[in-house]
VMD Tcl script that draws the C-alpha trace (Angstrom):
set ca {
  {222.06 -34.57 156.42}
  {222.46 -36.62 159.56}
  {220.35 -35.97 162.64}
  {223.38 -34.51 164.46}
  {225.35 -33.00 161.60}
  {229.07 -32.49 161.71}
  {229.99 -28.88 160.95}
  {233.47 -27.97 159.74}
  {234.92 -24.46 159.76}
  {237.66 -23.74 157.28}
  {239.22 -20.65 158.77}
  {239.63 -19.85 162.46}
  {239.47 -16.07 162.71}
  {237.39 -13.89 164.99}
  {234.12 -14.43 163.14}
  {234.53 -18.22 163.09}
  {235.27 -18.14 166.81}
  {232.20 -15.99 167.45}
  {229.98 -18.39 165.53}
  {231.42 -21.45 167.29}
  {230.98 -19.83 170.71}
  {227.37 -18.93 169.94}
  {226.63 -22.40 168.65}
  {228.00 -24.03 171.79}
  {226.05 -21.65 174.02}
  {222.84 -22.53 172.17}
  {223.25 -26.29 172.49}
  {225.43 -27.50 169.62}
  {227.92 -30.17 170.66}
  {231.66 -29.53 170.50}
  {232.15 -33.14 169.42}
  {230.31 -32.31 166.18}
  {232.55 -29.36 165.27}
  {235.81 -29.29 163.32}
  {238.09 -26.33 162.58}
  {241.01 -26.03 160.17}
  {243.61 -23.28 159.74}
  {247.29 -23.11 158.77}
  {248.51 -22.00 162.23}
  {248.55 -25.02 164.54}
  {249.34 -22.97 167.66}
  {246.21 -20.90 167.05}
  {244.21 -24.07 166.45}
  {245.37 -25.47 169.78}
  {244.09 -22.31 171.45}
  {240.73 -22.83 169.72}
  {240.72 -26.46 170.84}
  {241.39 -25.57 174.48}
  {238.79 -22.81 174.44}
  {235.94 -24.71 172.79}
  {236.80 -28.41 172.95}
  {236.38 -28.85 169.19}
  {238.46 -31.01 166.85}
  {241.17 -29.20 164.88}
  {243.45 -29.84 161.92}
  {245.77 -27.93 159.62}
  {244.47 -30.01 156.68}
  {241.50 -28.33 154.98}
  {240.67 -31.47 153.04}
  {240.54 -33.58 156.19}
  {238.34 -30.95 157.83}
  {235.96 -30.89 154.86}
  {235.89 -34.69 154.72}
  {234.18 -34.83 158.13}
  {231.40 -32.42 157.31}
  {227.71 -32.41 156.58}
  {228.06 -28.63 156.55}
  {231.22 -26.70 155.61}
  {231.58 -23.08 156.70}
  {234.04 -21.17 154.54}
  {235.41 -18.54 156.91}
  {238.49 -17.31 155.04}
  {239.21 -13.98 153.38}
  {237.89 -13.44 149.83}
  {241.44 -13.08 148.52}
  {242.34 -16.68 149.42}
  {238.92 -18.23 148.89}
  {239.58 -19.55 145.39}
  {242.68 -21.43 146.50}
  {240.82 -22.92 149.48}
  {237.81 -23.94 147.37}
  {239.86 -25.58 144.64}
  {241.86 -27.48 147.26}
  {238.76 -29.07 148.80}
  {236.85 -29.55 145.53}
  {237.64 -33.31 145.20}
  {236.34 -33.85 148.72}
  {233.12 -31.85 148.54}
  {232.24 -33.19 145.11}
  {232.35 -36.65 146.65}
  {230.63 -35.94 149.99}
  {228.19 -33.21 148.75}
  {227.93 -31.17 151.97}
  {226.00 -27.96 152.44}
  {228.48 -25.10 151.96}
  {228.14 -21.80 153.82}
  {230.30 -18.80 152.93}
  {230.71 -15.76 155.15}
  {233.07 -14.01 152.71}
  {231.94 -10.57 151.57}
  {231.47 -9.97 147.86}
  {231.97 -13.48 146.52}
  {228.80 -14.48 144.70}
  {227.25 -17.92 144.92}
  {227.89 -18.70 141.26}
  {231.59 -17.90 141.62}
  {231.93 -20.06 144.73}
  {229.99 -22.87 143.07}
  {232.32 -22.75 140.07}
  {235.41 -22.92 142.28}
  {233.89 -25.90 144.17}
  {233.16 -27.88 141.03}
  {229.47 -27.04 140.67}
  {226.10 -28.36 141.80}
  {226.46 -27.96 145.58}
  {223.87 -26.53 147.99}
  {225.33 -23.19 148.99}
  {224.36 -20.41 151.37}
  {225.96 -16.98 151.48}
  {225.88 -15.13 154.78}
  {226.68 -11.48 155.40}
  {227.36 -11.26 159.17}
  {228.67 -8.26 161.05}
  {231.17 -7.61 163.83}
  {228.67 -7.40 166.74}
  {228.40 -11.16 166.23}
  {231.55 -11.20 168.39}
  {229.39 -10.23 171.38}
  {226.30 -12.23 170.43}
  {224.48 -9.22 168.96}
  {225.04 -9.82 165.28}
  {222.76 -9.07 162.35}
  {223.17 -11.40 159.37}
  {221.61 -11.54 155.93}
  {221.32 -15.04 154.37}
  {220.85 -16.17 150.77}
  {220.44 -19.78 149.59}
  {220.87 -21.14 146.08}
  {218.32 -23.49 144.52}
  {220.12 -26.61 145.76}
  {219.51 -25.83 149.44}
  {216.69 -27.76 151.11}
  {214.28 -26.48 153.71}
  {216.00 -28.46 156.47}
  {219.35 -27.06 155.44}
  {217.97 -23.52 155.58}
  {216.74 -24.22 159.10}
  {220.18 -25.45 160.14}
  {221.94 -22.36 158.80}
  {219.38 -20.08 160.41}
  {219.84 -21.84 163.76}
  {223.61 -21.35 163.56}
  {223.50 -17.62 162.87}
  {220.57 -17.00 165.19}
  {222.86 -18.22 167.96}
  {224.95 -15.04 167.57}
  {222.18 -12.52 166.92}
  {219.51 -11.98 164.28}
  {219.51 -13.95 161.01}
  {217.16 -12.98 158.17}
  {216.80 -14.44 154.66}
  {216.78 -12.51 151.42}
  {215.36 -14.23 148.34}
  {217.55 -12.45 145.78}
  {221.32 -12.59 146.07}
  {221.63 -9.00 144.84}
  {219.89 -7.89 148.04}
  {222.99 -8.90 150.01}
  {224.57 -5.70 148.72}
  {221.81 -3.87 150.58}
  {222.52 -5.94 153.69}
  {226.21 -5.07 153.40}
  {225.47 -1.35 153.25}
  {223.11 -1.60 156.23}
  {224.19 -4.14 158.85}
  {227.53 -5.21 157.40}
  {229.04 -1.73 157.42}
  {226.50 -0.27 159.84}
  {228.37 -0.78 163.13}
  {230.98 1.72 161.94}
  {228.25 4.30 161.29}
  {227.15 4.10 164.91}
  {230.74 4.15 166.15}
  {231.18 7.39 164.20}
  {228.13 8.85 165.96}
  {229.52 7.73 169.33}
  {232.86 9.31 168.49}
  {231.23 12.59 167.46}
  {228.98 12.72 170.54}
  {231.90 12.00 172.83}
  {233.94 14.79 171.26}
  {231.08 17.27 171.48}
  {230.33 16.45 175.11}
  {234.01 16.65 176.03}
  {234.25 20.09 174.43}
  {231.27 21.09 176.59}
  {233.19 20.14 179.73}
  {232.30 16.52 180.50}
  {235.11 14.10 181.33}
  {235.88 11.89 178.31}
  {235.16 8.67 180.22}
  {231.84 10.05 181.44}
  {230.88 11.24 177.96}
  {231.73 7.88 176.42}
  {229.84 5.87 179.04}
  {226.73 8.03 178.72}
  {226.84 7.96 174.91}
  {227.24 4.17 174.79}
  {224.41 3.57 177.24}
  {222.17 6.03 175.44}
  {222.73 4.27 172.13}
  {222.20 0.84 173.68}
  {219.04 2.00 175.43}
  {217.63 3.58 172.29}
  {218.29 0.37 170.34}
  {216.55 -1.70 173.01}
  {213.55 0.64 173.02}
  {213.30 0.39 169.23}
  {213.49 -3.41 169.41}
  {210.73 -3.64 172.00}
  {208.41 -0.88 170.78}
  {205.43 -1.21 168.48}
  {206.17 2.29 167.17}
  {208.33 3.14 164.17}
  {211.54 5.19 164.59}
  {209.81 8.41 163.57}
  {207.27 8.09 166.40}
  {209.94 7.10 168.90}
  {211.85 10.23 167.94}
  {208.75 12.38 168.41}
  {208.17 10.80 171.83}
  {211.51 12.24 173.01}
  {210.86 15.72 171.60}
  {209.01 18.49 173.44}
  {207.92 21.64 171.55}
  {210.66 24.22 171.88}
  {212.80 21.81 173.92}
  {216.40 20.71 173.69}
  {215.76 17.60 171.59}
  {213.71 19.51 169.04}
  {216.56 21.98 168.62}
  {219.07 19.19 168.10}
  {216.87 17.29 165.62}
  {216.15 20.48 163.66}
  {219.91 21.05 163.42}
  {220.44 17.53 162.08}
  {217.66 17.98 159.53}
  {218.83 21.40 158.38}
  {222.35 20.03 158.03}
  {221.18 17.38 155.58}
  {221.73 14.35 157.79}
  {219.17 12.20 155.98}
  {220.75 12.87 152.60}
  {224.23 12.24 153.99}
  {223.13 8.89 155.45}
  {221.54 7.98 152.12}
  {224.74 8.86 150.25}
  {226.91 6.93 152.70}
  {224.70 3.87 152.46}
  {224.76 4.04 148.68}
  {228.55 4.34 148.66}
  {228.82 1.11 150.66}
  {226.21 -0.57 148.43}
  {228.03 0.44 145.25}
  {231.38 -0.73 146.60}
  {229.86 -4.09 147.49}
  {228.64 -4.50 143.90}
  {232.03 -3.44 142.57}
  {233.87 -5.93 144.80}
  {231.61 -8.75 143.62}
  {232.43 -7.95 139.99}
  {236.16 -7.74 140.72}
  {236.20 -11.08 142.55}
  {234.09 -12.78 139.86}
  {236.49 -11.47 137.23}
  {239.44 -12.95 139.10}
  {237.67 -16.28 139.15}
  {237.05 -16.28 135.40}
  {240.54 -15.27 134.23}
  {242.60 -17.33 136.61}
  {244.02 -14.50 138.74}
  {244.28 -14.84 142.49}
}
mol new
graphics top color blue
foreach p $ca { graphics top sphere $p radius 0.5 }
foreach p [lrange $ca 0 end-1] q [lrange $ca 1 end] { graphics top cylinder $p $q radius 0.2 }
display resetview
């Protein structure tokens, strides 16, 4: 890989834009970035916003790259991979996929085999620079390439490696789907507070700030969540009553079941997508 690698994004959706914006904010050069997508008007918007090079030709985009980011939906990934296979088999770039469910072996097969490949499971808070991503590298990926991928995804939040690809299902159930869990809690708290008489806007603002503040305390504290919870509780107080209600209602078991449902669906999707790759369906 060159000292200042060229990075090409195939796909120009919200996640690709979030990654590009974070990279530029952290010091990557727009002159080293390429983006391809079928909609030229959208590409021109991307070009004006970020100053990157754009093209509607995926092969031309891949041709420029030391690192190719595959940022398209899983349903069209096979078509995209097979289209650029002649290029990447010649140039041998590092390939990074942010598509959920598509396993490294499947992607490698569609790309002709033998390429260094990293799978990333990002999440939607990446759009505001607060993402949490799980990363997995196949055996072809070098240490320097791992550092490059980590630097890219650290620019939009937290990026942590897992050493077994199967653990990405656990990442999916936690941080991949997790933002929706917290949005559900915000929704429920807002409704409860509104029923108690607070204005909806006031309830929402207080709930959001409370969640953000609790997350920041957890990030900064040396204590585990259980101790942080106890620090808020006074014997016989309001918080103790609320926590006891959660516990008696089976909240822990419900969270465990919800997490497992997401985990199982992630495994199921991986099998479905791998099966499509092996029998020629798209």
